[in-house]
Every structure is written in C-alpha cells, then in structure tokens.
MIDOSE-1310 file (N, C-alpha, C; in nm, 2 decimals, decimal comma, always signed):
residues 114
mmqi	+17,43/+2,29/+13,93/+17,37/+2,34/+13,81/+17,23/+2,30/+13,81; +17,14/+2,40/+13,78/+16,99/+2,37/+13,78/+16,95/+2,34/+13,64; +16,87/+2,23/+13,62/+16,82/+2,19/+13,49/+16,68/+2,25/+13,48; +16,65/+2,31/+13,36/+16,52/+2,36/+13,33/+16,45/+2,27/+13,23
rttd	+16,34/+2,21/+13,27/+16,26/+2,13/+13,19/+16,14/+2,20/+13,13; +16,09/+2,16/+13,02/+15,97/+2,22/+12,97/+15,85/+2,13/+13,00; +15,73/+2,20/+13,01/+15,61/+2,13/+13,05/+15,55/+2,05/+12,93; +15,58/+2,09/+12,81/+15,51/+2,03/+12,70/+15,59/+2,06/+12,57
apvl	+15,54/+2,01/+12,46/+15,60/+2,04/+12,33/+15,55/+2,17/+12,28; +15,62/+2,24/+12,18/+15,56/+2,36/+12,12/+15,43/+2,33/+12,05; +15,35/+2,43/+12,04/+15,22/+2,41/+11,98/+15,21/+2,50/+11,85; +15,17/+2,44/+11,74/+15,15/+2,52/+11,62/+15,00/+2,55/+11,60
vltg	+14,97/+2,68/+11,58/+14,84/+2,73/+11,56/+14,83/+2,79/+11,42; +14,73/+2,74/+11,34/+14,71/+2,80/+11,20/+14,59/+2,88/+11,20; +14,60/+3,00/+11,15/+14,48/+3,09/+11,14/+14,46/+3,14/+10,99; +14,34/+3,11/+10,94/+14,31/+3,15/+10,80/+14,27/+3,29/+10,80
lsqr	+14,34/+3,37/+10,71/+14,31/+3,51/+10,70/+14,24/+3,54/+10,57; +14,13/+3,61/+10,57/+14,04/+3,64/+10,46/+14,11/+3,75/+10,37; +14,06/+3,77/+10,25/+14,11/+3,88/+10,16/+14,10/+4,01/+10,23; +14,01/+4,03/+10,32/+14,00/+4,16/+10,39/+14,08/+4,17/+10,52
gfte	+14,16/+4,06/+10,55/+14,25/+4,06/+10,67/+14,18/+4,01/+10,80; +14,06/+3,95/+10,79/+13,99/+3,90/+10,90/+14,02/+3,76/+10,93; +14,01/+3,72/+11,05/+14,03/+3,57/+11,09/+13,91/+3,50/+11,04; +13,93/+3,39/+10,96/+13,82/+3,31/+10,91/+13,81/+3,18/+11,00
wvfv	+13,92/+3,13/+11,04/+13,92/+3,01/+11,12/+14,05/+2,99/+11,19; +14,05/+2,91/+11,30/+14,17/+2,87/+11,37/+14,18/+2,72/+11,38; +14,30/+2,67/+11,35/+14,32/+2,52/+11,35/+14,45/+2,49/+11,42; +14,44/+2,39/+11,51/+14,56/+2,34/+11,58/+14,59/+2,20/+11,54
pkdw	+14,69/+2,19/+11,45/+14,72/+2,05/+11,40/+14,78/+1,96/+11,50; +14,76/+1,83/+11,49/+14,81/+1,73/+11,58/+14,91/+1,65/+11,51; +15,02/+1,62/+11,58/+15,12/+1,52/+11,53/+15,21/+1,58/+11,41; +15,22/+1,71/+11,40/+15,30/+1,78/+11,30/+15,44/+1,80/+11,37
dvea	+15,54/+1,79/+11,29/+15,68/+1,81/+11,33/+15,71/+1,96/+11,33; +15,68/+2,02/+11,45/+15,69/+2,17/+11,46/+15,84/+2,22/+11,43; +15,94/+2,14/+11,47/+16,07/+2,18/+11,44/+16,10/+2,18/+11,29; +16,05/+2,08/+11,22/+16,06/+2,08/+11,08/+15,99/+2,20/+11,01
vlrr	+15,87/+2,23/+11,06/+15,80/+2,35/+11,01/+15,88/+2,47/+11,03; +15,94/+2,48/+11,15/+16,03/+2,60/+11,18/+16,14/+2,61/+11,08; +16,20/+2,50/+11,05/+16,31/+2,51/+10,95/+16,27/+2,54/+10,81; +16,15/+2,50/+10,78/+16,10/+2,51/+10,64/+16,06/+2,66/+10,61
frfs	+16,00/+2,73/+10,71/+15,95/+2,86/+10,68/+16,03/+2,96/+10,76; +16,02/+3,09/+10,72/+16,09/+3,20/+10,79/+16,01/+3,26/+10,90; +16,02/+3,21/+11,02/+15,94/+3,26/+11,13/+16,01/+3,38/+11,20; +15,93/+3,46/+11,25/+15,99/+3,58/+11,33/+16,05/+3,53/+11,46
gtar	+16,13/+3,62/+11,52/+16,19/+3,58/+11,65/+16,31/+3,50/+11,64; +16,35/+3,45/+11,76/+16,47/+3,36/+11,77/+16,43/+3,24/+11,84; +16,53/+3,15/+11,86/+16,50/+3,02/+11,92/+16,45/+3,04/+12,07; +16,49/+3,15/+12,13/+16,45/+3,18/+12,27/+16,31/+3,25/+12,28
srtr	+16,25/+3,29/+12,16/+16,12/+3,36/+12,16/+16,01/+3,26/+12,21; +15,92/+3,31/+12,29/+15,81/+3,23/+12,34/+15,71/+3,21/+12,22; +15,69/+3,31/+12,14/+15,60/+3,30/+12,03/+15,67/+3,34/+11,90; +15,65/+3,26/+11,79/+15,71/+3,30/+11,66/+15,60/+3,29/+11,56
qcla	+15,60/+3,38/+11,46/+15,50/+3,38/+11,36/+15,56/+3,38/+11,22; +15,47/+3,34/+11,12/+15,51/+3,34/+10,98/+15,38/+3,34/+10,90; +15,38/+3,41/+10,79/+15,26/+3,40/+10,70/+15,30/+3,30/+10,59; +15,20/+3,21/+10,55/+15,22/+3,11/+10,45/+15,11/+3,11/+10,35
tpas	+15,13/+3,06/+10,24/+15,02/+3,05/+10,14/+14,94/+2,93/+10,17; +14,81/+2,93/+10,13/+14,73/+2,81/+10,15/+14,80/+2,69/+10,08; +14,86/+2,71/+9,97/+14,92/+2,60/+9,89/+15,03/+2,53/+9,97; +15,11/+2,62/+10,04/+15,23/+2,56/+10,12/+15,18/+2,49/+10,24
vkel	+15,06/+2,53/+10,29/+15,01/+2,46/+10,41/+14,95/+2,32/+10,36; +14,89/+2,32/+10,24/+14,84/+2,19/+10,18/+14,96/+2,09/+10,17; +15,08/+2,14/+10,13/+15,19/+2,05/+10,13/+15,22/+1,99/+10,26; +15,21/+2,07/+10,37/+15,23/+2,02/+10,50/+15,12/+1,91/+10,54
iaqy	+15,00/+1,93/+10,49/+14,89/+1,84/+10,51/+14,93/+1,71/+10,45; +14,98/+1,71/+10,33/+15,02/+1,59/+10,26/+15,12/+1,51/+10,34; +15,21/+1,58/+10,41/+15,31/+1,52/+10,48/+15,27/+1,47/+10,62; +15,19/+1,55/+10,69/+15,15/+1,53/+10,83/+15,01/+1,49/+10,86
gess	+14,92/+1,51/+10,77/+14,78/+1,48/+10,79/+14,70/+1,60/+10,84; +14,57/+1,57/+10,86/+14,48/+1,68/+10,90/+14,42/+1,66/+11,04; +14,48/+1,58/+11,12/+14,43/+1,56/+11,26/+14,44/+1,69/+11,34; +14,35/+1,71/+11,43/+14,34/+1,84/+11,51/+14,36/+1,80/+11,66
mvpa	+14,42/+1,89/+11,73/+14,43/+1,88/+11,88/+14,30/+1,91/+11,95; +14,23/+2,00/+11,89/+14,10/+2,04/+11,95/+13,99/+2,02/+11,84; +13,87/+1,98/+11,89/+13,76/+1,96/+11,80/+13,73/+2,08/+11,72; +13,72/+2,07/+11,59/+13,69/+2,18/+11,50/+13,54/+2,21/+11,51
alna	+13,51/+2,33/+11,55/+13,37/+2,37/+11,55/+13,31/+2,40/+11,42; +13,39/+2,40/+11,31/+13,35/+2,44/+11,18/+13,30/+2,31/+11,10; +13,32/+2,19/+11,15/+13,28/+2,07/+11,09/+13,34/+2,06/+10,94; +13,47/+2,10/+10,93/+13,53/+2,10/+10,80/+13,68/+2,05/+10,82
tlte	+13,73/+1,99/+10,72/+13,87/+1,94/+10,72/+13,96/+2,07/+10,70; +14,08/+2,05/+10,73/+14,18/+2,16/+10,71/+14,19/+2,19/+10,56; +14,18/+2,09/+10,48/+14,19/+2,11/+10,33/+14,07/+2,19/+10,28; +13,95/+2,16/+10,34/+13,83/+2,24/+10,30/+13,84/+2,38/+10,35
lldr	+13,90/+2,40/+10,47/+13,92/+2,54/+10,52/+14,02/+2,62/+10,43; +14,12/+2,55/+10,38/+14,22/+2,62/+10,29/+14,16/+2,65/+10,16; +14,06/+2,58/+10,11/+14,00/+2,60/+9,98/+13,91/+2,73/+9,98; +13,89/+2,79/+10,10/+13,81/+2,91/+10,10/+13,90/+3,02/+10,05
alia	+13,83/+3,14/+10,02/+13,91/+3,25/+9,97/+13,99/+3,31/+10,08; +14,12/+3,27/+10,08/+14,21/+3,32/+10,18/+14,32/+3,40/+10,12; +14,37/+3,50/+10,19/+14,49/+3,57/+10,14/+14,62/+3,50/+10,19; +14,61/+3,44/+10,31/+14,73/+3,38/+10,37/+14,68/+3,30/+10,49
vdmt	+14,78/+3,22/+10,54/+14,76/+3,15/+10,67/+14,87/+3,19/+10,76; +14,83/+3,24/+10,88/+14,92/+3,28/+10,98/+14,96/+3,16/+11,06; +15,08/+3,13/+11,07/+15,13/+3,02/+11,15/+15,20/+3,07/+11,27; +15,15/+3,03/+11,39/+15,21/+3,08/+11,51/+15,26/+2,96/+11,59
iiap	+15,38/+2,96/+11,64/+15,44/+2,85/+11,72/+15,45/+2,91/+11,86; +15,39/+2,84/+11,96/+15,40/+2,89/+12,09/+15,48/+2,79/+12,17; +15,59/+2,83/+12,22/+15,69/+2,75/+12,29/+15,63/+2,72/+12,43; +15,66/+2,60/+12,48/+15,62/+2,57/+12,62/+15,69/+2,66/+12,72
epve	+15,63/+2,69/+12,83/+15,69/+2,77/+12,94/+15,77/+2,67/+13,02; +15,89/+2,71/+13,06/+15,97/+2,63/+13,15/+15,90/+2,60/+13,28; +15,92/+2,48/+13,33/+15,85/+2,44/+13,46/+15,88/+2,54/+13,57; +16,01/+2,58/+13,58/+16,05/+2,67/+13,68/+15,97/+2,80/+13,68
acse	+15,94/+2,85/+13,56/+15,86/+2,98/+13,54/+15,72/+2,95/+13,58; +15,66/+2,84/+13,55/+15,53/+2,80/+13,59/+15,51/+2,80/+13,74; +15,61/+2,74/+13,81/+15,61/+2,73/+13,95/+15,62/+2,86/+14,02; +15,70/+2,95/+13,97/+15,72/+3,09/+14,02/+15,59/+3,16/+14,01
rdne	+15,52/+3,15/+13,89/+15,40/+3,22/+13,87/+15,29/+3,17/+13,96; +15,28/+3,04/+13,98/+15,19/+2,98/+14,07/+15,21/+3,03/+14,21; +15,33/+3,03/+14,25/+15,36/+3,08/+14,39/+15,32/+3,23/+14,41; +15,34/+3,31/+14,31/+15,31/+3,45/+14,32/+15,16/+3,47/+14,33
ar	+15,08/+3,38/+14,26/+14,94/+3,39/+14,26/+14,88/+3,35/+14,40; +14,95/+3,28/+14,48/+14,90/+3,24/+14,61/+14,91/+3,35/+14,71
C-alpha cells in the first residue's frame, strides 16, 4: 500500500472586494487554524477539492483576527494591518483555501517537465 504525503499545510488567502466588485487587497494570514475556519464557514467544494472558496463579511473576519492575530505569511505591500484593510469600504472578503498538492503528484509533474 502506497502512502501519499502532502508537501505542506493548506494556505488561506483573504481578498478584499470593493463595493464595485474589484479586488482591493490580498492578505495571506499566518498561524491561523485553517481547519477551524473551514468548519466555521460554508466553503464551496468538498474535502478532496484542491481549492475551496467562501464569501465572508469584514466583521466575521475581524472575529478571526481577534482569535488568531494579524500576522502575515508574505510582507504586505500596502503597509497596513489586516484590521485597517477591513475598515475600508468593502462589500465582502473572499476566503480561498488552497490545499497542498500530494508529493506524488508533484514528482510526476516534475518528471513530465524533464
């Protein structure tokens, strides 16, 4: 029996959407419990989906900040905290969870590229 390992943990990406539906900012929080976020909100897809999405209100994301903090995986080019970003005129926050690719799939893709 072959075991399939994953290369990394799932990544949560937050995207602020303006009143007109445009992307205002993108934020990748650090040290958030992605599984707990998945249970708390109604995300699209299934457990086997590579990408799952959900729209949330800025207020509900602020509740997550209170629980997990505002650390970011990538430096924010906007020089603003997540709370400051959420205080802008937003219609919603798109939350996307990207599941890690199995190691086996990465190896197959690398071999095909050679």
